[in-house]
VMD Tcl script that builds the backbone (N, CA, C; Angstrom):
set m [mol new atoms 339]
animate dup $m
set s [atomselect $m all]
$s set {name element resname resid chain x y z} {
  {N N UNK 1 A -89.675 -36.001 -35.154}
  {CA C UNK 1 A -90.197 -34.927 -35.972}
  {C C UNK 1 A -90.997 -33.996 -35.081}
  {N N UNK 2 A -90.746 -32.700 -35.175}
  {CA C UNK 2 A -91.459 -31.737 -34.347}
  {C C UNK 2 A -92.809 -31.408 -34.969}
  {N N UNK 3 A -93.727 -30.986 -34.126}
  {CA C UNK 3 A -95.056 -30.633 -34.589}
  {C C UNK 3 A -95.014 -29.270 -35.261}
  {N N UNK 4 A -95.695 -29.133 -36.382}
  {CA C UNK 4 A -95.735 -27.886 -37.120}
  {C C UNK 4 A -96.846 -27.004 -36.569}
  {N N UNK 5 A -96.528 -25.747 -36.283}
  {CA C UNK 5 A -97.543 -24.804 -35.831}
  {C C UNK 5 A -98.410 -24.414 -37.023}
  {N N UNK 6 A -99.699 -24.391 -36.840}
  {CA C UNK 6 A -100.633 -24.070 -37.907}
  {C C UNK 6 A -101.151 -22.647 -37.708}
  {N N UNK 7 A -101.038 -21.839 -38.752}
  {CA C UNK 7 A -101.601 -20.495 -38.755}
  {C C UNK 7 A -102.967 -20.590 -39.418}
  {N N UNK 8 A -104.006 -20.116 -38.738}
  {CA C UNK 8 A -105.361 -20.183 -39.269}
  {C C UNK 8 A -105.760 -18.797 -39.758}
  {N N UNK 9 A -106.238 -18.746 -41.011}
  {CA C UNK 9 A -106.696 -17.496 -41.608}
  {C C UNK 9 A -108.004 -17.758 -42.344}
  {N N UNK 10 A -108.861 -16.748 -42.379}
  {CA C UNK 10 A -110.035 -16.876 -43.239}
  {C C UNK 10 A -109.563 -16.739 -44.679}
  {N N UNK 11 A -110.388 -17.183 -45.613}
  {CA C UNK 11 A -110.042 -17.043 -47.024}
  {C C UNK 11 A -109.815 -15.570 -47.365}
  {N N UNK 12 A -110.652 -14.686 -46.849}
  {CA C UNK 12 A -110.516 -13.255 -47.132}
  {C C UNK 12 A -109.186 -12.711 -46.590}
  {N N UNK 13 A -108.806 -13.113 -45.389}
  {CA C UNK 13 A -107.524 -12.672 -44.815}
  {C C UNK 13 A -106.352 -13.171 -45.656}
  {N N UNK 14 A -106.437 -14.437 -46.075}
  {CA C UNK 14 A -105.371 -15.058 -46.868}
  {C C UNK 14 A -105.213 -14.337 -48.208}
  {N N UNK 15 A -106.331 -14.076 -48.883}
  {CA C UNK 15 A -106.287 -13.381 -50.174}
  {C C UNK 15 A -105.740 -11.966 -50.025}
  {N N UNK 16 A -106.158 -11.272 -48.972}
  {CA C UNK 16 A -105.670 -9.906 -48.737}
  {C C UNK 16 A -104.166 -9.901 -48.472}
  {N N UNK 17 A -103.689 -10.875 -47.708}
  {CA C UNK 17 A -102.248 -10.958 -47.416}
  {C C UNK 17 A -101.453 -11.273 -48.680}
  {N N UNK 18 A -101.954 -12.173 -49.502}
  {CA C UNK 18 A -101.274 -12.510 -50.758}
  {C C UNK 18 A -101.154 -11.281 -51.646}
  {N N UNK 19 A -102.236 -10.542 -51.773}
  {CA C UNK 19 A -102.204 -9.346 -52.622}
  {C C UNK 19 A -101.304 -8.268 -52.032}
  {N N UNK 20 A -101.306 -8.124 -50.713}
  {CA C UNK 20 A -100.426 -7.138 -50.070}
  {C C UNK 20 A -98.960 -7.472 -50.329}
  {N N UNK 21 A -98.622 -8.754 -50.236}
  {CA C UNK 21 A -97.231 -9.172 -50.412}
  {C C UNK 21 A -96.767 -9.165 -51.864}
  {N N UNK 22 A -97.624 -9.638 -52.783}
  {CA C UNK 22 A -97.173 -9.921 -54.143}
  {C C UNK 22 A -97.923 -9.192 -55.247}
  {N N UNK 23 A -98.996 -8.480 -54.916}
  {CA C UNK 23 A -99.761 -7.776 -55.932}
  {C C UNK 23 A -100.984 -8.562 -56.360}
  {N N UNK 24 A -101.742 -7.973 -57.262}
  {CA C UNK 24 A -103.022 -8.535 -57.691}
  {C C UNK 24 A -102.894 -9.742 -58.619}
  {N N UNK 25 A -101.759 -9.911 -59.287}
  {CA C UNK 25 A -101.564 -11.030 -60.214}
  {C C UNK 25 A -101.284 -12.304 -59.420}
  {N N UNK 26 A -102.304 -13.146 -59.271}
  {CA C UNK 26 A -102.160 -14.357 -58.459}
  {C C UNK 26 A -101.050 -15.270 -58.968}
  {N N UNK 27 A -100.772 -15.264 -60.253}
  {CA C UNK 27 A -99.715 -16.128 -60.792}
  {C C UNK 27 A -98.334 -15.737 -60.254}
  {N N UNK 28 A -98.208 -14.544 -59.719}
  {CA C UNK 28 A -96.941 -14.072 -59.147}
  {C C UNK 28 A -96.821 -14.372 -57.653}
  {N N UNK 29 A -97.886 -14.871 -57.032}
  {CA C UNK 29 A -97.836 -15.193 -55.612}
  {C C UNK 29 A -96.867 -16.340 -55.407}
  {N N UNK 30 A -96.041 -16.256 -54.362}
  {CA C UNK 30 A -94.970 -17.226 -54.146}
  {C C UNK 30 A -95.121 -17.909 -52.789}
  {N N UNK 31 A -94.786 -19.192 -52.778}
  {CA C UNK 31 A -94.946 -20.030 -51.592}
  {C C UNK 31 A -93.691 -20.856 -51.364}
  {N N UNK 32 A -93.452 -21.225 -50.100}
  {CA C UNK 32 A -92.274 -22.019 -49.736}
  {C C UNK 32 A -92.698 -23.411 -49.286}
  {N N UNK 33 A -92.118 -24.433 -49.923}
  {CA C UNK 33 A -92.381 -25.808 -49.520}
  {C C UNK 33 A -91.879 -25.995 -48.084}
  {N N UNK 34 A -92.703 -26.564 -47.192}
  {CA C UNK 34 A -92.281 -26.736 -45.806}
  {C C UNK 34 A -91.225 -27.828 -45.619}
  {N N UNK 35 A -90.945 -28.601 -46.655}
  {CA C UNK 35 A -89.971 -29.687 -46.549}
  {C C UNK 35 A -88.628 -29.284 -47.146}
  {N N UNK 36 A -88.606 -28.924 -48.428}
  {CA C UNK 36 A -87.329 -28.624 -49.097}
  {C C UNK 36 A -87.033 -27.128 -49.160}
  {N N UNK 37 A -88.004 -26.305 -48.798}
  {CA C UNK 37 A -87.889 -24.840 -48.768}
  {C C UNK 37 A -87.737 -24.209 -50.147}
  {N N UNK 38 A -88.060 -24.977 -51.192}
  {CA C UNK 38 A -88.067 -24.418 -52.542}
  {C C UNK 38 A -89.197 -23.396 -52.626}
  {N N UNK 39 A -88.930 -22.266 -53.247}
  {CA C UNK 39 A -89.926 -21.222 -53.435}
  {C C UNK 39 A -90.444 -21.298 -54.869}
  {N N UNK 40 A -91.753 -21.326 -54.996}
  {CA C UNK 40 A -92.375 -21.400 -56.318}
  {C C UNK 40 A -93.571 -20.452 -56.369}
  {N N UNK 41 A -93.809 -19.922 -57.551}
  {CA C UNK 41 A -94.990 -19.089 -57.780}
  {C C UNK 41 A -96.119 -19.977 -58.288}
  {N N UNK 42 A -97.327 -19.459 -58.254}
  {CA C UNK 42 A -98.436 -20.216 -58.821}
  {C C UNK 42 A -98.192 -20.470 -60.310}
  {N N UNK 43 A -97.528 -19.539 -60.986}
  {CA C UNK 43 A -97.183 -19.736 -62.394}
  {C C UNK 43 A -96.267 -20.944 -62.566}
  {N N UNK 44 A -95.356 -21.171 -61.605}
  {CA C UNK 44 A -94.469 -22.335 -61.673}
  {C C UNK 44 A -95.270 -23.639 -61.633}
  {N N UNK 45 A -96.283 -23.714 -60.743}
  {CA C UNK 45 A -97.116 -24.917 -60.685}
  {C C UNK 45 A -97.864 -25.089 -62.007}
  {N N UNK 46 A -98.409 -24.000 -62.518}
  {CA C UNK 46 A -99.135 -24.060 -63.786}
  {C C UNK 46 A -98.220 -24.549 -64.904}
  {N N UNK 47 A -97.024 -23.962 -64.993}
  {CA C UNK 47 A -96.070 -24.337 -66.043}
  {C C UNK 47 A -95.630 -25.795 -65.933}
  {N N UNK 48 A -95.592 -26.321 -64.708}
  {CA C UNK 48 A -95.184 -27.718 -64.498}
  {C C UNK 48 A -96.315 -28.696 -64.821}
  {N N UNK 49 A -97.516 -28.179 -65.060}
  {CA C UNK 49 A -98.652 -29.047 -65.370}
  {C C UNK 49 A -99.341 -29.613 -64.152}
  {N N UNK 50 A -99.099 -29.022 -62.998}
  {CA C UNK 50 A -99.723 -29.506 -61.758}
  {C C UNK 50 A -101.209 -29.159 -61.748}
  {N N UNK 51 A -102.052 -30.063 -61.266}
  {CA C UNK 51 A -103.473 -29.742 -61.125}
  {C C UNK 51 A -103.646 -28.544 -60.177}
  {N N UNK 52 A -104.553 -27.654 -60.504}
  {CA C UNK 52 A -104.723 -26.428 -59.720}
  {C C UNK 52 A -104.972 -26.704 -58.238}
  {N N UNK 53 A -105.649 -27.774 -57.905}
  {CA C UNK 53 A -105.935 -28.099 -56.496}
  {C C UNK 53 A -104.668 -28.406 -55.703}
  {N N UNK 54 A -103.546 -28.633 -56.385}
  {CA C UNK 54 A -102.303 -28.965 -55.691}
  {C C UNK 54 A -101.368 -27.763 -55.537}
  {N N UNK 55 A -101.707 -26.649 -56.144}
  {CA C UNK 55 A -100.857 -25.462 -56.077}
  {C C UNK 55 A -100.766 -24.988 -54.629}
  {N N UNK 56 A -99.542 -24.779 -54.134}
  {CA C UNK 56 A -99.271 -24.337 -52.763}
  {C C UNK 56 A -99.752 -25.347 -51.726}
  {N N UNK 57 A -99.979 -26.586 -52.163}
  {CA C UNK 57 A -100.406 -27.669 -51.278}
  {C C UNK 57 A -99.395 -28.812 -51.303}
  {N N UNK 58 A -98.898 -29.141 -52.489}
  {CA C UNK 58 A -97.838 -30.133 -52.681}
  {C C UNK 58 A -96.702 -29.447 -53.411}
  {N N UNK 59 A -95.471 -29.855 -53.159}
  {CA C UNK 59 A -94.323 -29.195 -53.774}
  {C C UNK 59 A -94.397 -29.302 -55.297}
  {N N UNK 60 A -94.013 -28.237 -55.956}
  {CA C UNK 60 A -94.005 -28.206 -57.423}
  {C C UNK 60 A -93.116 -29.308 -57.997}
  {N N UNK 61 A -92.169 -29.788 -57.219}
  {CA C UNK 61 A -91.280 -30.856 -57.664}
  {C C UNK 61 A -91.993 -32.151 -58.004}
  {N N UNK 62 A -93.191 -32.362 -57.491}
  {CA C UNK 62 A -93.964 -33.571 -57.831}
  {C C UNK 62 A -94.231 -33.649 -59.329}
  {N N UNK 63 A -94.189 -32.512 -60.008}
  {CA C UNK 63 A -94.492 -32.464 -61.438}
  {C C UNK 63 A -93.268 -32.118 -62.281}
  {N N UNK 64 A -92.098 -32.143 -61.673}
  {CA C UNK 64 A -90.854 -31.867 -62.396}
  {C C UNK 64 A -90.001 -33.127 -62.379}
  {N N UNK 65 A -89.763 -33.734 -63.540}
  {CA C UNK 65 A -88.953 -34.958 -63.589}
  {C C UNK 65 A -87.578 -34.745 -62.947}
  {N N UNK 66 A -87.143 -35.735 -62.181}
  {CA C UNK 66 A -85.826 -35.689 -61.559}
  {C C UNK 66 A -85.761 -34.956 -60.236}
  {N N UNK 67 A -86.905 -34.491 -59.724}
  {CA C UNK 67 A -86.888 -33.809 -58.424}
  {C C UNK 67 A -86.511 -34.794 -57.330}
  {N N UNK 68 A -85.985 -34.265 -56.247}
  {CA C UNK 68 A -85.501 -35.123 -55.161}
  {C C UNK 68 A -86.648 -35.652 -54.315}
  {N N UNK 69 A -86.363 -36.739 -53.598}
  {CA C UNK 69 A -87.335 -37.283 -52.660}
  {C C UNK 69 A -87.455 -36.342 -51.469}
  {N N UNK 70 A -88.668 -36.146 -51.002}
  {CA C UNK 70 A -88.936 -35.173 -49.949}
  {C C UNK 70 A -88.141 -35.406 -48.672}
  {N N UNK 71 A -87.989 -36.636 -48.259}
  {CA C UNK 71 A -87.373 -36.877 -46.961}
  {C C UNK 71 A -85.994 -37.503 -47.070}
  {N N UNK 72 A -85.337 -37.290 -48.211}
  {CA C UNK 72 A -83.958 -37.735 -48.414}
  {C C UNK 72 A -83.026 -36.567 -48.094}
  {N N UNK 73 A -81.876 -36.857 -47.565}
  {CA C UNK 73 A -80.919 -35.814 -47.203}
  {C C UNK 73 A -80.181 -35.262 -48.419}
  {N N UNK 74 A -80.177 -35.991 -49.515}
  {CA C UNK 74 A -79.421 -35.537 -50.683}
  {C C UNK 74 A -80.349 -34.997 -51.757}
  {N N UNK 75 A -79.748 -34.281 -52.683}
  {CA C UNK 75 A -80.490 -33.729 -53.804}
  {C C UNK 75 A -80.685 -32.236 -53.663}
  {N N UNK 76 A -80.982 -31.619 -54.771}
  {CA C UNK 76 A -81.203 -30.173 -54.795}
  {C C UNK 76 A -82.506 -29.892 -55.523}
  {N N UNK 77 A -82.971 -28.680 -55.378}
  {CA C UNK 77 A -84.176 -28.279 -56.075}
  {C C UNK 77 A -85.430 -28.727 -55.356}
  {N N UNK 78 A -86.551 -28.589 -56.043}
  {CA C UNK 78 A -87.821 -28.945 -55.410}
  {C C UNK 78 A -87.921 -30.444 -55.168}
  {N N UNK 79 A -88.802 -30.807 -54.245}
  {CA C UNK 79 A -88.958 -32.221 -53.869}
  {C C UNK 79 A -90.318 -32.744 -54.301}
  {N N UNK 80 A -90.611 -33.960 -53.942}
  {CA C UNK 80 A -91.884 -34.583 -54.322}
  {C C UNK 80 A -92.878 -34.655 -53.156}
  {N N UNK 81 A -92.760 -33.742 -52.189}
  {CA C UNK 81 A -93.655 -33.723 -51.034}
  {C C UNK 81 A -95.116 -33.562 -51.468}
  {N N UNK 82 A -95.988 -34.361 -50.881}
  {CA C UNK 82 A -97.426 -34.271 -51.123}
  {C C UNK 82 A -98.112 -33.793 -49.852}
  {N N UNK 83 A -98.792 -32.680 -49.930}
  {CA C UNK 83 A -99.448 -32.108 -48.764}
  {C C UNK 83 A -100.492 -33.005 -48.134}
  {N N UNK 84 A -101.072 -33.899 -48.891}
  {CA C UNK 84 A -102.110 -34.769 -48.361}
  {C C UNK 84 A -101.605 -36.151 -47.987}
  {N N UNK 85 A -100.296 -36.308 -47.910}
  {CA C UNK 85 A -99.724 -37.609 -47.608}
  {C C UNK 85 A -99.716 -37.922 -46.121}
  {N N UNK 86 A -98.888 -38.879 -45.757}
  {CA C UNK 86 A -98.782 -39.330 -44.371}
  {C C UNK 86 A -98.348 -38.192 -43.445}
  {N N UNK 87 A -97.366 -37.397 -43.887}
  {CA C UNK 87 A -96.880 -36.271 -43.090}
  {C C UNK 87 A -97.521 -34.997 -43.621}
  {N N UNK 88 A -98.370 -34.403 -42.830}
  {CA C UNK 88 A -99.060 -33.175 -43.248}
  {C C UNK 88 A -98.391 -31.996 -42.567}
  {N N UNK 89 A -97.519 -31.348 -43.310}
  {CA C UNK 89 A -96.674 -30.299 -42.747}
  {C C UNK 89 A -97.044 -28.897 -43.212}
  {N N UNK 90 A -98.092 -28.762 -44.004}
  {CA C UNK 90 A -98.470 -27.444 -44.498}
  {C C UNK 90 A -98.861 -26.556 -43.325}
  {N N UNK 91 A -98.211 -25.392 -43.209}
  {CA C UNK 91 A -98.359 -24.576 -41.996}
  {C C UNK 91 A -99.530 -23.605 -41.948}
  {N N UNK 92 A -100.330 -23.531 -43.008}
  {CA C UNK 92 A -101.434 -22.571 -43.031}
  {C C UNK 92 A -102.745 -23.314 -43.257}
  {N N UNK 93 A -103.745 -22.984 -42.452}
  {CA C UNK 93 A -105.102 -23.505 -42.639}
  {C C UNK 93 A -105.984 -22.341 -43.044}
  {N N UNK 94 A -106.484 -22.389 -44.262}
  {CA C UNK 94 A -107.369 -21.352 -44.766}
  {C C UNK 94 A -108.807 -21.831 -44.570}
  {N N UNK 95 A -109.600 -21.004 -43.890}
  {CA C UNK 95 A -110.992 -21.360 -43.594}
  {C C UNK 95 A -111.900 -20.619 -44.574}
  {N N UNK 96 A -112.684 -21.393 -45.326}
  {CA C UNK 96 A -113.609 -20.828 -46.306}
  {C C UNK 96 A -114.908 -20.419 -45.636}
  {N N UNK 97 A -115.700 -19.567 -46.288}
  {CA C UNK 97 A -116.970 -19.115 -45.696}
  {C C UNK 97 A -117.909 -20.256 -45.297}
  {N N UNK 98 A -117.830 -21.402 -45.985}
  {CA C UNK 98 A -118.710 -22.525 -45.631}
  {C C UNK 98 A -118.176 -23.351 -44.457}
  {N N UNK 99 A -117.024 -22.937 -43.900}
  {CA C UNK 99 A -116.444 -23.626 -42.750}
  {C C UNK 99 A -115.419 -24.687 -43.106}
  {N N UNK 100 A -115.303 -25.036 -44.385}
  {CA C UNK 100 A -114.297 -26.018 -44.791}
  {C C UNK 100 A -112.909 -25.381 -44.735}
  {N N UNK 101 A -111.894 -26.204 -44.651}
  {CA C UNK 101 A -110.525 -25.691 -44.581}
  {C C UNK 101 A -109.668 -26.295 -45.684}
  {N N UNK 102 A -108.645 -25.564 -46.041}
  {CA C UNK 102 A -107.642 -26.026 -47.004}
  {C C UNK 102 A -106.285 -25.696 -46.403}
  {N N UNK 103 A -105.424 -26.687 -46.298}
  {CA C UNK 103 A -104.086 -26.472 -45.762}
  {C C UNK 103 A -103.143 -26.125 -46.900}
  {N N UNK 104 A -102.285 -25.157 -46.675}
  {CA C UNK 104 A -101.415 -24.646 -47.733}
  {C C UNK 104 A -100.030 -24.331 -47.199}
  {N N UNK 105 A -99.124 -24.084 -48.144}
  {CA C UNK 105 A -97.782 -23.623 -47.807}
  {C C UNK 105 A -97.869 -22.181 -47.319}
  {N N UNK 106 A -96.872 -21.764 -46.578}
  {CA C UNK 106 A -96.759 -20.370 -46.169}
  {C C UNK 106 A -96.293 -19.532 -47.359}
  {N N UNK 107 A -96.626 -18.272 -47.332}
  {CA C UNK 107 A -96.106 -17.366 -48.351}
  {C C UNK 107 A -94.590 -17.294 -48.219}
  {N N UNK 108 A -93.920 -17.142 -49.338}
  {CA C UNK 108 A -92.470 -16.981 -49.335}
  {C C UNK 108 A -92.129 -15.581 -48.833}
  {N N UNK 109 A -90.926 -15.440 -48.346}
  {CA C UNK 109 A -90.463 -14.125 -47.915}
  {C C UNK 109 A -90.354 -13.218 -49.142}
  {N N UNK 110 A -90.681 -11.963 -48.962}
  {CA C UNK 110 A -90.580 -11.002 -50.042}
  {C C UNK 110 A -89.199 -10.387 -49.980}
  {N N UNK 111 A -88.508 -10.417 -51.112}
  {CA C UNK 111 A -87.156 -9.838 -51.173}
  {C C UNK 111 A -87.254 -8.318 -51.056}
  {N N UNK 112 A -86.309 -7.759 -50.314}
  {CA C UNK 112 A -86.259 -6.294 -50.179}
  {C C UNK 112 A -85.860 -5.695 -51.515}
  {N N UNK 113 A -86.493 -4.588 -51.866}
  {CA C UNK 113 A -86.147 -3.958 -53.140}
  {C C UNK 113 A -85.448 -2.634 -52.957}
}
mol reanalyze $m
mol bondsrecalc $m
mol representation Tube
mol addrep $m
């Protein structure tokens, strides 16, 4: 398994980038799971019943029945990857003003319009 490069951003930088990419409605912000590459919005995590602390941290598939196993070669759709598990693959480290960090998924690519 290759080492994942970590992008470090302050909370303010991260919030500004999210709004630049997706607009002011945070529920429309979209993220890509680093394991299965499923793209989900914050609204998707909310609709799945995921605890807010897990949004963009663990794949939305953890809260969708029938999702595939994260490290299995078969299956479609979102997986059950947990950002705080044995393999920590979240590529973004957000640094809060108090110095604490939160690791998150990268923003999804924005489709050309």
